[in-house]
N, C-alpha and C positions, 0 to 999 in steps of 0.2 A: 177847656178842661181844667179842673181844679184838683191839685194833688191832695191826697189824704195822708196825714202823718199824725197818728195819735199822740196826745200829750205825753212827754217823757220819753218817747221813742227817739232813737238816733235817726237822723235824716238818711234815707236810702241813697246809695251812691250809684248813679247810672240808671236808675229806675225809680218808680214810686211804689210805696206799699199798696196804694190803691188810687183810683181817680174817680171823679164824678164828671160825667160828660154832659155837655149841654144838650138840650133837646135837639133832635135832628134826625137825619137819615143814617141808618146803620149800614156799614159796608163790611162784609166778611171776606177776607182774602184767604183762599186755600193755601196750604203749605207750599211754599216755593223753594225749590232746590237750586243749586248753583249752576244750572244750565241755561242756555239762551232760549229764545222763543221758538227755536227749531229743535229743542230737546238735545242739544249738544253741549257737553262740558268743555270748557276752554282752560280750566284750572284743576289741578289735582290736589291742591292744598286747601285747608280750611278757610284761610283769609280770602283767597281768590274766589272760592265758592260762596262764601258769605257775602262778599261784595256783589256778585251776580244775583244772588237770591234777594238781597235788599233792593237792587235795581228792578228786579222782577216785581217785588211788592209795590214799589213806587209806580211802575207801569200799570199794574192792575188797579191801584187806587186812582190813577189819572183817568182810567176808563170810566170810573164812576163819578168823576169830577172832584175827587178828594186829593188831598196833599198829605205829605208825611206828618205835618203837625196835627192832623185829624186822628192819628192813631191813638187809641186809648188802651189797647192791650196787645202785647207781642209775646209769642212763645217761640223759643229756639229749641229744636231737637238736635242733639249733637251725637255724632258717632263716637267721639273720643274726648272725654273730659280733660285729659292731660294735654292734648293738642290745643284745646280751648284755653286752658289755663296759661300755657306758654305763649299764646297768641293774643292775650288780652290787650296789650298796647296797640298792636296793629288793627285788631278788630274795633277798638274804640275809635281809632282814626277813621277807618272806613265807615263806621256807623255815623259819626258826626258829619262826614263829607256827604253822605247820601241821605240820611234821615234828619240830622240836625242835633240839637242839644236838649230837646225837651225830655221829659221823664214819664213815659208811659208805664203802666203796670206791666212788668215783664217776668217771665218764667223761662228758665233754661233747664233742660233735663237731658241726661245721657240715655240713648236708646240702644237696643241690641243691633239694629240695622235699619236700612231703608229699602223701600220697594225699588227705587231707581239705583241700579248697580253703579257704583262709583261715587255716590253722593256722600258728602261729609257733614252736611247741615241741611235742615229744612226749617223754614221760618213762616209762621202764620200770624195774621194780625186781624184785629177788629178796629174799625175806625168809625167815627161819628162826624158826619158833615153837619155843622150847625145850621139851624133854620135861618 
């Protein structure tokens, strides 16, 4: 994966403005919320649910033979932007622990709610497994 940073733009922090993926097999991971494989929440806070959602993403990627470094795009849907802002440091720690330090193209948006009652975050990704 090659990061895209147009000339004269500030370097993005924690994500990339865009990426060019190598040729390969595309993997699309549906939105993962912070519950386990049996659809049970074990955390009520954003950080705990984000940690589980990221672990879920990694598990789905592994099923395709992909790893976190193959992620080229990640979207976070948040129930509460203020909770997200207050949790940045812990979320960064959890992200680096589970996903790593690479810089995928990322988007985060606040939504009105989730289908799954009790969810605080939903994360979806696109990955490319290189040829």
